[in-house]
KOLKOL-507675 format. One record per residue (C-alpha): x, y, z; residue number from 1. Coordinates in Angstrom, 3 decimals. Each point is the difference from the previous one (the first is absolute). Layout:
// KOLKOL-507675
PT     east    north       up  nr
PT        X        Y        Z NUM
...
END
This chain:
// KOLKOL-507675
PT     east    north       up  nr
PT   87.122  149.537   44.069   1
PT    0.576    0.947    3.531   2
PT    2.742    2.527    0.883   3
PT    3.252   -0.769    1.786   4
PT   -1.195    1.787    3.045   5
PT   -3.077   -2.172    0.237   6
PT    1.978   -3.245   -0.339   7
PT    2.481    1.016    2.508   8
PT   -2.688    0.643    2.710   9
PT   -1.961   -3.197   -0.545  10
PT    0.607   -3.585    0.824  11
PT    1.566   -2.062   -3.009  12
PT   -2.764   -2.665    0.036  13
PT   -3.176   -1.171    1.770  14
PT    1.683   -2.956    1.381  15
PT    2.726    2.025    1.520  16
PT   -2.547    2.415    1.437  17
PT   -1.840   -2.894    1.686  18
PT    3.126   -1.615    1.385  19
PT    1.263    3.404    1.259  20
PT   -3.488    0.580    1.657  21
PT    0.022   -3.423    1.646  22
PT    3.700    0.398    1.325  23
PT   -0.750    3.606    1.209  24
PT   -3.132   -0.842    1.495  25
PT    1.432   -3.115    1.809  26
PT    3.058    1.921    1.211  27
PT   -1.727    1.592    3.048  28
PT   -1.549   -3.273    1.016  29
PT    3.491   -1.652   -0.494  30
PT    1.489    2.682    2.444  31
PT   -2.792   -0.643    2.489  32
PT    0.593   -3.778   -0.143  33
PT    3.704    0.506    0.420  34
PT   -0.462    2.432    3.034  35
PT   -2.653   -2.224    1.610  36
PT    2.211   -3.038   -0.499  37
PT    3.021    1.825    1.676  38
PT   -2.106    1.157    2.859  39
PT   -1.429   -3.392    0.599  40
PT    3.455   -1.551   -0.215  41
PT    1.438    2.532    2.440  42
PT   -2.863   -0.613    2.488  43
PT    0.402   -3.801   -0.377  44
PT    3.670    0.279    0.571  45
PT   -0.490    2.300    3.164  46
PT   -2.563   -2.305    1.339  47
PT    2.205   -3.022   -0.350  48
PT    3.024    1.679    1.528  49
PT   -2.197    1.321    2.809  50
PT   -1.494   -3.385    0.668  51
PT    3.451   -1.583    0.113  52
PT    1.315    2.684    2.408  53
PT   -3.067   -0.357    2.162  54
PT    0.425   -3.744    0.313  55
PT    3.683    0.327    0.791  56
PT   -0.470    2.866    2.477  57
PT   -2.973   -1.650    1.785  58
PT    2.131   -3.321    0.198  59
PT    3.032    1.956    1.360  60
PT   -2.236    1.677    2.632  61
PT   -1.344   -3.342    1.104  62
PT    3.443   -1.391    0.110  63
PT    1.169    2.797    2.285  64
PT   -2.940   -1.002    2.328  65
PT    0.866   -3.702   -0.142  66
PT    3.751    0.745    0.590  67
PT   -0.739    2.287    2.962  68
PT   -2.167   -2.773    1.575  69
PT    2.807   -2.656   -0.554  70
PT    2.535    2.400    1.608  71
PT   -2.150    0.463    3.030  72
PT   -0.742   -3.747    0.199  73
PT    3.759   -0.807   -0.201  74
PT    1.041    2.479    2.689  75
PT   -2.727   -1.069    2.347  76
PT    1.021   -3.705   -0.470  77
PT    3.590    0.946    0.603  78
PT   -0.841    1.717    3.353  79
PT   -1.648   -3.188    1.146  80
PT    2.357   -2.894   -1.331  81
PT    3.153    2.114   -0.653  82
PT    0.955   -1.965   -3.237  83
PT    2.549    1.642   -2.197  84
PT   -1.776   -1.144   -3.102  85
PT   -2.891    2.100    0.728  86
PT    2.299    3.155    0.082  87
PT    1.211   -0.996   -3.504  88
PT   -3.579   -0.241   -1.213  89
PT   -0.644    3.239    1.682  90
PT    2.936    1.642   -1.857  91
PT   -0.903   -1.544   -3.358  92
PT   -3.614    1.418    0.145  93
PT    1.317    3.392    1.076  94
PT    2.174    0.256   -2.917  95
PT   -2.808   -1.076   -2.322  96
PT   -2.162    2.592    1.556  97
PT    2.591    2.584   -0.452  98
PT    0.233   -0.770   -3.706  99
PT   -3.669    0.066   -0.554 100
PT   -0.288    3.265    1.985 101
PT    2.593    1.475   -2.191 102
PT   -2.159   -0.841   -3.099 103
PT   -3.076    1.234    1.696 104
PT    1.787    3.423    0.765 105
PT    0.055    0.504   -3.869 106
PT   -3.799   -0.330   -0.059 107
PT   -0.430    2.121    3.119 108
PT    2.907    2.264    0.220 109
PT   -1.685    2.620    2.262 110
PT   -1.825   -2.423    2.367 111
PT    1.008    0.603    3.606 112
PT   -0.863   -3.711    0.878 113
PT    2.985   -1.142   -2.289 114
PT    2.522    2.271    1.818 115
PT   -1.343   -1.235    3.501 116
PT    0.263   -3.599   -1.139 117
PT    3.724    0.564   -1.182 118
PT    0.859    1.417    3.510 119
PT   -1.773   -3.043    1.624 120
PT    1.824   -2.284   -2.323 121
PT    3.396    1.463    1.273 122
PT   -1.284   -0.562    3.665 123
PT   -1.064   -3.526   -0.601 124
PT    3.265   -0.783   -1.671 125
PT    1.650    0.682    3.306 126
PT   -2.089   -2.626    1.862 127
PT    1.989   -3.121   -0.711 128
PT    3.107    1.628    1.713 129
PT   -2.023    0.945    3.152 130
PT   -0.160   -1.971    3.178 131
PT   -3.073   -2.215    0.455 132
PT   -1.730    2.542    2.357 133
PT    0.543    2.923   -2.302 134
PT   -1.104   -2.180   -3.104 135
PT   -3.174   -0.910    1.895 136
PT   -0.522    3.706    0.742 137
PT    0.287    0.909   -3.573 138
PT   -2.773   -2.437   -1.032 139
PT   -2.528    2.816    0.649 140
PT    1.378    1.855   -3.065 141
PT   -1.694   -2.530   -2.276 142
PT   -3.495    1.393    0.752 143
PT    0.740    3.357   -1.467 144
PT    2.100   -1.674   -2.703 145
PT   -3.092   -2.067   -1.153 146
PT   -2.210    3.290    0.193 147
PT    2.350    1.863   -2.319 148
PT    0.266   -3.022   -2.336 149
PT   -3.841   -0.159   -0.174 150
PT    0.014    3.848   -0.775 151
PT    2.373   -0.519   -2.846 152
PT   -2.338   -2.708   -1.451 153
PT   -2.985    2.390    0.231 154
PT    2.018    2.691   -1.446 155
PT    1.034   -2.338   -2.917 156
PT   -3.603   -0.849   -0.675 157
PT   -1.117    3.743    0.064 158
PT    2.976    0.595   -2.496 159
PT   -1.360   -2.709   -2.256 160
PT   -3.657    1.295    0.107 161
PT    1.251    3.555   -0.757 162
PT    2.014   -1.375   -3.026 163
PT   -3.140   -1.934   -1.270 164
PT   -2.053    3.237    0.543 165
PT    2.584    1.834   -2.116 166
PT   -0.220   -2.596   -2.713 167
PT   -3.862    0.186    0.033 168
PT    0.115    3.867   -0.215 169
PT    2.514   -0.296   -3.005 170
PT   -2.299   -2.483   -1.789 171
PT   -2.974    2.506    0.480 172
PT    2.199    2.731   -1.456 173
PT    1.049   -2.092   -2.968 174
PT   -3.666   -0.964   -0.493 175
PT   -1.108    3.750   -0.029 176
PT    2.960    0.746   -2.358 177
PT   -1.018   -2.817   -2.358 178
PT   -3.497    1.130   -0.096 179
PT    0.968    3.453   -0.977 180
PT    2.524   -1.370   -2.525 181
PT   -2.737   -2.200   -1.430 182
PT   -2.481    2.842   -0.283 183
PT    2.572    2.196   -1.648 184
PT    1.505   -2.501   -2.397 185
PT   -3.274   -1.567   -1.121 186
PT   -1.376    3.587   -0.597 187
PT    3.124    0.622   -2.046 188
PT   -0.740   -3.136   -1.910 189
PT   -3.592    1.059   -0.655 190
PT    1.167    3.327   -1.153 191
PT    2.549   -1.625   -2.369 192
PT   -2.640   -2.436   -1.243 193
PT   -2.369    2.889   -0.727 194
PT    2.733    1.919   -1.740 195
PT    1.025   -2.868   -2.238 196
PT   -3.694   -0.977   -0.613 197
PT   -0.489    3.553   -1.323 198
PT    3.172   -0.186   -2.151 199
PT   -1.468   -3.264   -1.639 200
PT   -3.737    1.001   -0.069 201
PT    0.443    3.598   -1.235 202
PT    1.366   -0.873   -3.382 203
PT   -2.456   -2.767   -0.436 204
PT   -2.851    2.544    0.705 205
PT    1.722    2.381   -2.539 206
PT   -0.173   -2.829   -2.554 207
PT   -3.586   -0.733    0.890 208
PT   -0.970    3.571   -0.637 209
PT    1.866    0.043   -3.200 210
PT   -1.811   -3.284   -1.116 211
PT   -3.527    1.402    0.996 212
PT    1.067    3.311   -1.832 213
PT    0.911   -1.873   -3.086 214
PT   -3.099   -2.198    0.193 215
PT   -2.431    2.873    0.589 216
PT   -2.001    1.223   -2.951 217
PT    0.669    3.572    0.907 218
PT    3.443   -0.605    1.501 219
PT    2.613    2.872   -0.160 220
PT    2.354   -1.760   -2.355 221
PT    1.559    3.205   -1.157 222
PT    1.350    0.902    3.436 223
PT    3.644   -0.741    0.618 224
PT    0.027   -2.452    2.966 225
PT    2.378    0.504    2.983 226
PT    3.046   -2.352   -0.138 227
PT   -0.498   -2.918    2.248 228
PT    2.496   -0.465    2.752 229
PT    0.440   -3.546    1.305 230
PT    1.421   -3.352   -0.744 231
PT    1.359   -0.683   -3.507 232
PT   -2.747   -2.451   -0.980 233
PT   -2.690    2.417    0.714 234
PT    1.876    2.920   -1.782 235
PT    0.346   -2.265   -3.016 236
PT   -3.715   -0.801    0.265 237
PT   -0.749    3.682    0.160 238
PT    2.032    0.559   -3.152 239
PT   -1.893   -2.776   -1.731 240
PT   -3.223    1.750    0.955 241
PT    1.269    3.133   -1.544 242
PT    0.589   -1.890   -3.220 243
PT   -3.402   -1.637    0.302 244
PT   -1.732    3.468    0.510 245
PT    1.750    1.483   -3.157 246
PT   -0.854   -3.090   -1.896 247
PT   -3.804    0.339    1.057 248
PT    0.163    3.573   -0.989 249
PT    1.303   -0.931   -3.379 250
PT   -2.762   -2.639   -0.411 251
PT   -2.681    2.451    1.214 252
PT    1.329    2.550   -2.637 253
PT   -0.062   -2.675   -2.615 254
PT   -3.523   -1.087    0.924 255
PT   -1.370    3.610   -0.123 256
PT    1.788    0.456   -3.480 257
PT   -1.477   -3.128   -1.305 258
PT   -3.522    0.774    1.223 259
PT    0.289    3.414   -1.434 260
PT    1.338   -1.059   -3.346 261
PT   -2.344   -3.010   -0.276 262
PT   -3.109    2.163    0.747 263
PT    0.872    2.575   -2.501 264
PT    0.932   -2.729   -2.751 265
PT   -3.192   -1.693    0.477 266
PT   -2.142    3.182   -0.214 267
PT    1.154    0.836   -3.464 268
PT   -1.083   -3.321   -1.837 269
PT   -3.192   -0.071    2.188 270
PT   -0.802    3.578   -1.244 271
PT    0.355   -1.338   -3.405 272
PT   -2.138   -3.069    0.555 273
PT   -2.837    2.143    1.516 274
PT    0.191    2.386   -2.739 275
PT   -0.182   -2.584   -2.698 276
PT   -3.055   -1.650    1.716 277
PT   -1.531    3.364    0.419 278
PT    0.315    0.691   -3.811 279
PT   -1.268   -3.403   -0.888 280
PT   -2.951    0.582    2.267 281
PT   -0.773    3.325   -1.664 282
PT   -0.076   -1.811   -3.402 283
PT    2.868    1.564   -1.585 284
PT    1.052   -3.193   -1.597 285
PT   -3.360   -0.959   -1.039 286
PT   -3.391   -1.040    1.601 287
PT    0.383   -1.956    3.263 288
PT   -2.374   -2.931    0.522 289
PT   -1.566   -0.504    3.468 290
PT    2.468   -2.943    0.589 291
PT    3.021    2.066   -0.961 292
PT   -1.286    2.918    2.245 293
PT   -0.300   -2.417    2.967 294
PT    3.544   -0.993   -0.566 295
PT    1.140    3.581   -0.257 296
PT   -1.784    0.756    3.189 297
PT    1.834   -2.799    1.701 298
PT    3.328    1.100   -1.449 299
PT   -0.721    3.600    1.380 300
PT   -1.063   -1.234    3.337 301
PT    3.125   -2.172    0.380 302
PT    2.039    3.061   -1.111 303
PT   -1.584    2.122    2.667 304
PT    0.763   -2.744    2.608 305
PT    3.609   -0.186   -1.100 306
PT    0.330    3.720    0.059 307
PT   -1.192    0.140    3.540 308
PT    2.537   -2.795    0.946 309
PT    2.764    2.313   -1.577 310
PT   -1.149    3.081    1.900 311
PT   -0.049   -2.081    3.283 312
PT    3.698   -0.931   -0.679 313
PT    0.753    3.582   -0.631 314
PT   -1.766    0.944    3.224 315
PT    1.962   -2.642    1.930 316
PT    3.334    1.229   -1.442 317
PT   -0.932    3.543    0.821 318
PT   -1.019   -0.845    3.596 319
PT    3.252   -1.954    0.520 320
PT    1.911    3.322   -0.792 321
PT   -1.875    1.799    3.029 322
PT   -2.028    2.526   -1.942 323
PT   -0.722    3.268    1.789 324
PT   -3.485    0.838    1.060 325
PT   -2.201    2.928   -1.367 326
PT   -2.629    0.599    2.784 327
PT   -2.964    2.061   -0.856 328
PT   -3.698    0.271    0.999 329
PT   -1.959   -2.300   -2.168 330
PT   -3.575   -1.071   -0.301 331
PT    0.156   -3.768    0.168 332
PT   -3.446   -0.647   -1.584 333
PT    0.747    1.226   -3.362 334
PT    3.294   -1.897    0.018 335
PT   -1.700   -3.320    0.730 336
PT   -2.564    0.771   -2.740 337
PT    2.807    0.749   -2.488 338
PT    1.560   -3.347    0.747 339
PT   -3.262   -1.812   -0.291 340
PT   -0.576    1.587   -3.399 341
PT    3.263   -1.750   -1.187 342
PT   -1.512   -3.293    1.014 343
PT   -3.533    0.543   -1.374 344
PT    0.352   -2.473   -2.944 345
PT    1.338   -2.761    2.282 346
PT   -2.647    0.742    2.580 347
PT   -2.710   -0.145   -2.597 348
PT    1.338   -3.195   -1.550 349
PT   -0.091   -1.715    3.489 350
PT   -3.435    1.566    0.770 351
PT    1.356    1.254    3.463 352
PT   -2.057    2.401    1.933 353
PT    1.957    2.740    1.503 354
PT   -0.801    2.010    3.210 355
PT    1.967    2.992    0.482 356
PT    0.000    2.713    2.678 357
PT   -0.958    3.705   -0.952 358
PT    2.080    3.139    0.505 359
PT    1.250    2.330    0.722 360
PT    2.718   -1.655    2.219 361
PT    3.134    2.304    0.155 362
PT    3.300   -1.349    1.384 363
PT    3.631    1.048   -0.279 364
PT    1.674   -2.870   -2.032 365
PT    2.297   -0.924   -2.879 366
PT   -2.353   -0.263   -2.988 367
PT    2.262   -2.118   -2.246 368
PT    0.710   -2.614    2.829 369
PT   -3.655   -0.057    1.053 370
PT   -1.285   -0.558   -3.612 371
PT    2.501   -2.813   -0.259 372
PT   -1.361   -1.638    3.159 373
PT   -3.652    0.396   -1.122 374
PT    0.711   -1.114   -3.513 375
PT    1.716   -3.321    1.331 376
PT   -2.633   -0.692    2.547 377
PT   -2.892    0.381   -2.547 378
PT    1.941   -1.987   -2.717 379
PT    0.632   -2.678    2.561 380
PT   -3.810   -0.175    0.872 381
PT   -0.958   -0.024   -3.687 382
PT    2.588   -2.735   -0.722 383
PT   -0.999   -2.392    3.046 384
PT   -3.624    1.066    0.707 385
PT   -2.832   -2.219   -1.029 386
PT   -2.013    0.699   -3.273 387
PT   -3.076    1.872    0.788 388
PT    1.314    0.832    3.467 389
PT    0.300    3.143    2.156 390
PT    2.731    2.438    0.550 391
PT   -0.163    2.620    2.777 392
PT    2.318    2.959    0.420 393
PT   -0.511    1.613    3.332 394
PT    1.757    3.020    1.734 395
PT   -0.298    1.835    3.164 396
PT    1.912    2.809    1.540 397
PT    1.055   -0.557    3.710 398
PT    1.539    2.473    2.303 399
PT    3.626   -1.018   -0.749 400
PT   -0.265   -2.157   -3.206 401
PT   -1.819   -0.661   -3.249 402
PT   -1.317   -3.606   -0.540 403
PT   -0.832   -1.261   -3.532 404
PT   -1.189   -3.524   -0.518 405
PT   -0.375   -1.954   -3.197 406
PT   -2.000   -3.189    0.464 407
PT   -1.394   -2.479   -2.553 408
PT   -1.880   -3.293    0.220 409
PT    1.317   -3.234   -1.418 410
PT    2.666   -2.545    1.496 411
PT    1.730    0.794    3.245 412
PT    3.644    0.138    0.056 413
PT    1.814   -2.882    1.550 414
PT    1.271    0.474    3.377 415
PT    3.603   -1.175   -0.944 416
PT   -0.012    2.524   -2.731 417
PT   -1.173    3.062    2.037 418
PT    3.280    0.398    1.740 419
PT    1.881    0.395   -3.278 420
PT   -2.466    1.882   -2.215 421
PT    2.183    3.158    0.112 422
PT    3.241   -1.682   -0.953 423
PT    1.253    0.775   -3.428 424
PT   -0.652   -2.557   -2.758 425
PT   -1.917   -2.316    2.379 426
PT   -2.630   -1.942   -1.601 427
PT   -2.659   -1.398    2.182 428
PT   -2.340   -3.014   -0.497 429
PT   -2.964    1.935   -1.238 430
PT   -0.683   -0.263   -3.812 431
PT    0.011    3.347   -1.853 432
PT   -3.005    0.331   -2.294 433
PT    1.121    1.014   -3.413 434
PT    2.316   -1.064   -2.807 435
PT    3.077    1.651    1.604 436
PT    1.821   -1.118    3.108 437
PT    0.836    2.612    2.443 438
PT    3.520    1.225    0.753 439
PT   -0.234   -0.373    3.921 440
PT    1.281    3.672    0.550 441
PT   -3.253    1.914   -0.009 442
PT   -0.741   -0.330    3.686 443
PT    3.762    0.406    0.785 444
PT   -0.050    3.380   -1.821 445
PT   -3.216    1.007    1.795 446
PT    1.577   -0.788    3.305 447
PT    3.108    1.944   -0.890 448
PT   -2.081    2.896   -0.947 449
PT   -1.819   -0.061    3.273 450
PT    3.269   -0.265    2.053 451
PT    1.437    2.848   -2.222 452
PT   -2.867    2.180    1.731 453
PT    0.652   -1.328    3.337 454
PT   -3.240   -2.052   -0.253 455
PT   -0.958   -3.604   -0.186 456
PT   -1.687   -2.511   -2.236 457
PT   -1.372   -3.284    1.469 458
PT   -2.345   -2.742   -0.653 459
PT   -2.945    0.046    2.550 460
PT   -3.106   -2.122    0.627 461
PT   -3.255    1.469   -1.309 462
PT   -3.455   -1.122    1.445 463
PT   -1.655   -0.371   -3.572 464
PT    2.696   -0.188   -2.599 465
PT    2.665   -2.594   -0.574 466
PT    2.926    2.266   -0.429 467
PT    0.637    3.476    1.424 468
PT    3.162    2.198   -0.283 469
PT    0.439    2.889    2.334 470
PT    2.057    3.074   -0.914 471
PT    0.864    2.181    3.078 472
PT    1.663    3.540   -0.570 473
PT    1.032    2.168    2.976 474
PT   -1.522    3.605    0.276 475
PT    3.284    1.762   -0.092 476
PT    1.723   -1.644   -3.008 477
PT    3.825    0.199    0.159 478
PT    1.760    2.893   -1.626 479
PT    2.256   -0.506   -3.072 480
PT    3.485   -1.352    0.947 481
PT    1.732    2.910   -1.467 482
PT   -2.105    2.371    2.051 483
PT    0.031   -1.551    3.470 484
PT    0.876    3.206    1.803 485
PT   -3.082    1.919   -1.311 486
PT   -3.108    0.443    2.013 487
PT   -2.899   -2.628   -0.247 488
PT   -2.860    0.899   -2.328 489
PT   -2.909    1.725    1.640 490
PT   -2.754   -2.062    1.439 491
PT   -2.451   -1.448   -2.580 492
PT   -3.490    1.515   -0.302 493
PT   -3.007   -1.769    1.479 494
PT   -0.543   -3.346   -1.711 495
PT   -3.151   -1.526   -0.909 496
PT   -1.138   -2.226    2.675 497
PT   -2.673   -2.624   -1.083 498
PT    0.299   -0.885   -3.675 499
PT   -2.830   -1.691   -1.728 500
PT    0.447   -2.695   -2.657 501
PT   -0.611    0.399   -3.727 502
PT   -0.844   -3.278   -1.573 503
PT    0.924   -0.657   -3.739 504
PT   -0.370   -3.039   -2.002 505
END
């Protein structure tokens, strides 16, 4: 179970982690949207207010020009017709002009034309009380009055243009600010996204490595895994994997114990059966007829086959326990002939012709493992080769590796079987020739013995024979596991180069 510290520093569940990641990643984007909305709203309000003020100010400036024109028209008409109603119109327009000018002063407080117009309004307000001659003389003041009124209109337009330009500059500044905020906040969202992605993916990858380690044939199940830190569901799954790994270790130990006990239990009655058949064949119980001897030979041959299967199970069990290597310089040719001698009776019964290379061929290898490989390959060739066929055992020493090939004539191995030949207990489509069915672990044991020496065993195509297995062993065989820090063995002496074949029938 996980510790209290581990649980305190991890999210409570995967759902909470995903929701938290979504909220935190969306937070910078939400802030960006809010700020952009506020900036756009502010600019929109400012533009609306500015537009309303511009319309009102432009209308007021135009009204000042129109009032000035009506005042001048009324004054000039009064100078001609001398009607009192025209002076009333003049006074009304003058008061309206004064009110509008006061409003315009708020827009243009420092404009000199406003002050001049106020002074001229005071002078024009005195005109109705003047005699007609003086009134007529004052009509010339309307020319400068109209000029200053037009100057105020132009100043108003310039003020409106400056305000619009200020709004444009502010909009550009807001745009630049939003771009920078967008870059910063989107980058923050991406960083947060990567962070939460790692928080989710990292424990999942840890679980993947755990599963691969458990499923691997040579997985390090004995090592204590690091405690997984992450969502509760993944931590629970990691605990279930711990339980599964321990359970698999128990099953593996039970399997090894079963194979070991079964193999030894089978060897005891088998030895009695073989000993009894041997005593009967020697005539201890009386004279043996030819027919009875034929049956005894069959029992003895089946006993040898059964003993070979039991030895293969023992080999398989031993290899699963990672047996240590014993690397020594060995002459390969006598080893091959020794194995062939064990199968001499089977070869003679099948009338198979054997072609084997001549020695000496010295190489640094593990004798026990290499003999197991050769024994399984030759036994496989005898079992599946054709009657009266050919078996060839070839070997050549290259610069960095030793290559041994065992080939035989007969039926080719099906393509769908070739990819699974070296799996334990796999039975292919080929029919074994003989009374006893194979166990399906011979080639698996041979392949494991090759890998134990850092070599390889593979099925290859041969130009003349149907089936050909190739064993490849490196020049510098690996040192024993308990002695990895020692120096490598000295280089092997010069090897035989071209080996001729020795045909035997």
